[in-house]
N, C-alpha and C positions, 0 to 999 in steps of 0.2 A: 504493500500499500504506499509506503514512504517513497518508493520510486516514482509513483504518479504525482505525488505532492511536489517532488523536486523537479519533475518535468514541467509542471504548471508554473513553478517559480522561475525556471529557466525561460519559458516562453514569455512570461510577463517581463522578466528582466531584459531580455533581448529586444522586446518591443519598446520598452522604456529607453534603452540605449539608442535605438534607431529613431525614436521620436525626437530625442535630443539632438542627434546628428542631422536630422532633416531640418530642424529649426536653426541649427548652426549653419547648414548649407545655404539657406536663403540669402544671408548677407554676402556669402562668397559668389553666389550667382549674380547678384547686383554689382559686385566689384568687377566681375568678368566683363560685364557690359560697360561699366564706367571706365575701365582701363582699356577697352577695345581689344580684349583677348578673344581669339577665334574660338569657335565651338570645339575644334579638335584640341587646341591647347588648353581650353578652359577646364578640361577634365582633370588636369594637374592641380588646378586651384580648388575645384569642388571636391576632389579626392581628399583634401585635407579634412573636410568635414565628414565625408562618407566613411573614411577609414578610422575616424576617432573612436568608434566602439572597439575595434581591435586594439587600438593603442591603450584605451582604458582597461580592457581585459588584461593586457600584458603588464600594465602597471600594478594592477591588483594581484595578478599571478606572482609577480616578483616580490611584492610585499608579503604575501601569504606563503611564500615558499613553495608555490605550485607552478613553477616555470613550465612544466610539461604541458599544462593546459594552454598557456599562451602560445607556446611553440606549435602545438598541434593545431590550435585554432587558426593561426596565420597560414600555416602550410595547407590546411584543409580549405580555407576560404579562397586561397589563391589558385587552388586546383579546380574548385567547383564554380568559381565566380564567372569566368569567361563563358563556358558552355551554358550556364544558367541565363546570363544576361542576353547572349546572342539568341538563344531559343525563345526567351520571353519577347525580345524585340521582333523576331520573325513572326511569331504567332499573333502578337498585338497589332501588326501592320497588315495582316491579310484581310483587308476590307477596302471598299471603294472610298472615294472622296477623302483621302487622307490629307489634312491640311499641311501646308508648307512643303509639299512634294508634288510639283506639277507633273512629273513623269511617272506618277504612281501607277497608272493603268498599265503602262509598259512594264514596270517592275513586277507587277502582279503576274503578268503573262510569262515573264522570264523566271518567276519564282525567286526574285532577287530582293534582298534587304540592302539597300544602297547606303554606304557609309563614306564620308569624306576621306579620300586617300591620304590626306595630310596626317591622319591619325597614326599611320605607320611610322613616318619619320619623326614626328613630334612626340609620340607617346610610346609606341610598342618597342622600337629599337633602343631608345635610351633605357627603357625598363629592362630589356634584355641585358644591357650593359651592367645595370645594378645587380641582376641575378648572377652574372659572371663574377662580379666582385664578391657577392655572398658565397658563391661556390668556393672561391679561393680562400676565403676567411674561415669556412666551416668544414669543408670536406677533407683536406689533407690531414693525415693522422697527427702530425705535429701540432696543428692549430685547431683540432676538432672541438667544436663547441663555440660558445659566445663569451668573449672576454670584453672588458671595458674598452680596450683599444678598438675592437671590432665595432662596437656601437658608435664610437666617434667617427670612424671611417665611413660607416653606413650613413650617418647623419650628413657628413660632407657630401657624399654621393647624392643624397636626396636634394640637398641645396643646389647642387650643379644641375640636377634633373629639372627642378623648378625654374632655374635661371634660363636654361636653354629653351624651355617651353614658352616662357613669357616673352623672351626676345624674338623667337621665331614666329610666334603667333600673335604678335602685337599689331593692332590696327588703329582705326579711328574710334575714340571712345564716344559714349553717348551720355546724356544727362539722365540721372536717376534720382528718385526721391527717397529719402530715408525717413522712417517714422519711429517714434519712441517705442511703439508696440513691437515692432520688428526687433529692435535692439534688446528689449526686455525679454522677448521670447528666446532670443539667442542666448542670453544669460541663463534663463531657465533651462534651456536645452543643455548647457554645459553641466548644470547641477544634476538634472535627471539622467543625463548620459553617464555621469560618474556613478550614480546609485545603481543604474542598470548594469554597468560593467562589474561593479562589486558583487551584485547578486548573481550575475552570470557565472562568475568564478565559484561562488559559494555553492550554487546549484550543481555545477559540473563536478566539483570535488565530491559532493555527496552522491551523485549518480555513479561516478566511477568506483566509489567505495562500495555502493550497493551492488553493482554489476560485477565487481571483481576484475576490472580492467585497469590498464595503466593510464596515467594522466594524459600522455600524448595521444593515445588512441581516443580518449574521451574528447580531447580538443579537436581531433581530426573528424570524428564521425558523429559527435553529438553537438558540440558547440558550433562548429563551422557550418554545417547544413542548416541548423535552426537560425543562425545569425544571417544566412543568406536570404531567408524568406522575406523580411520586410523590404530589403533592397530590390528583390525581384518584383514585388508589388509596385514599388515606386517606379521601376523601369517600365512596367506595363503602361502606367499613366503617361509617362514622358514620351514613350514611343507612339502611343495613340494620338498624342497631340501633334505629331509630325516632327518632333525634335529627335530624329533617329540618331544622328551623330553624337549629341550630348549623352543620350541614353546608353550608348555602347562605348564611349571613350572614357566616361567617368570611372569605369571599372579598372582601367589601367592606372589612372592616377591614384585610385584607392589602393591597388596592390603595391604600387611603388612606395607609398607611405607606410603600408603595413610591414613590408620586409626591410624597412630602414628605420624610420622613427619608431615603428611598432616593436622592433627588436631591441631598441636602445635600453629600455628598462631591464630586459632579460640579460643583456650584455653587462650592464652595470653591476648586477648582483652575481654575475658569472653563472652561465647555464651550460651544463654538460649534456651531451646527447647520449641518453641511456640506450636507445634502440637505434643504432646507426643504420641497420638494414632498412628499417622503416623510414628513417630520415632521408637516405639517399634515393630510395625509390620514389618517395613523395617529391623530392626536389626535382627529379627527372621530369615528372609530370607538371610540376610548377613551371618549369622552363618550356616544356613542350606546348603548353596552352598558348602563350603569347607568340610562339613561333608559328603555330597554325593560324592564329588570329591575324598576324602580319601577312603571312603568305596568302591566305584566302582573300584578304582585301586587295593586296597588291597584284597578285597573279591569278586571281580566280576566274577572270573573264574579261570581256570588253569593257564592262563597267565595274568600278570598285564596290565591293560589298560582299555579302554572303548569299550563296545559293542554297537551295533546300538541302542538297546532298552534303554541303559543307556543314550546315547546322547539324545534320545527322552524324557526321564524322566527329564533331566536337562532343556531342552527347555520348557517342560510342567510345571516345577516348577516355571520358570520365568513368564510364561503366567498366572499361578495361582496367583502369587504375584500381577501382574498388575490388574487382575480382582478383587482381594480382596480389593486393594487400591481404585479402581474406584467405586465399588459397596458398600463396607462396611465402609471403612475409610472416603473417601471423599463424598460418597453418591451422585455422579454425576448423576447416572441413577436411 
């Protein structure tokens, strides 16, 4: 019975964390328009807000001595995030008269989800550079795990990622209006986000104890999938409004912050990798997802975006990851 109680607490905590991040994201969306940052580059800015739940979870995990939960949650969210968002975006736009997309009828006939190709150069490739750095810092046996110096190097990489996105995606700004209500909601969002992140870790700790599994497995397959649900619902609404590129590029900005700033708390307290087999297998798929994301947009056809078969491949890749972990890594079956 206690398992279901903690499942309810986890769902409520994740919802609270994402409620906070959504209200924190609104000012960043206005800043994107005010500073004239393109939709493709704007994902880097909005990702600061959308990745804040993962950062909050990792801060709490580090404080409570449950770093495995934070490590697993980040790895799990960065594997499941891209296939989930692309699938949601594709399904949400399979209707007529989609606003802000004048060629939508043609895209429907071609089974295409069109995305601005600038997302590859501005978002996906720099993110792959961050992952390459993370691999160097964590995979070699001499440096395995996260130490304080790793955290500062990852933070520097994130600052460089933001700088290149803003410089390459800067255009003409526009006038925006700011209200006190929005500002206070953003402040409230930070408070609610912190509480949600705290109880997310508490709930996951109790669930892994009840189920008899490791903290990193709990983060991978309990916290991460549940945490992806609110973002998926938000992406559906954004894509249905015709803002397809923002809906599908925010996820890269989210992941870039999660694997850099999100890992900083774990690095500062020193985090060892208890199950290296699970870690490196997960890391392979963490890197494979943005590779497929970039390749499908850039070389998928005459128009940039995702075809139906490519969406199926992304979902199949995640299913393959789950099967490999269950059958080969954890040997559950």
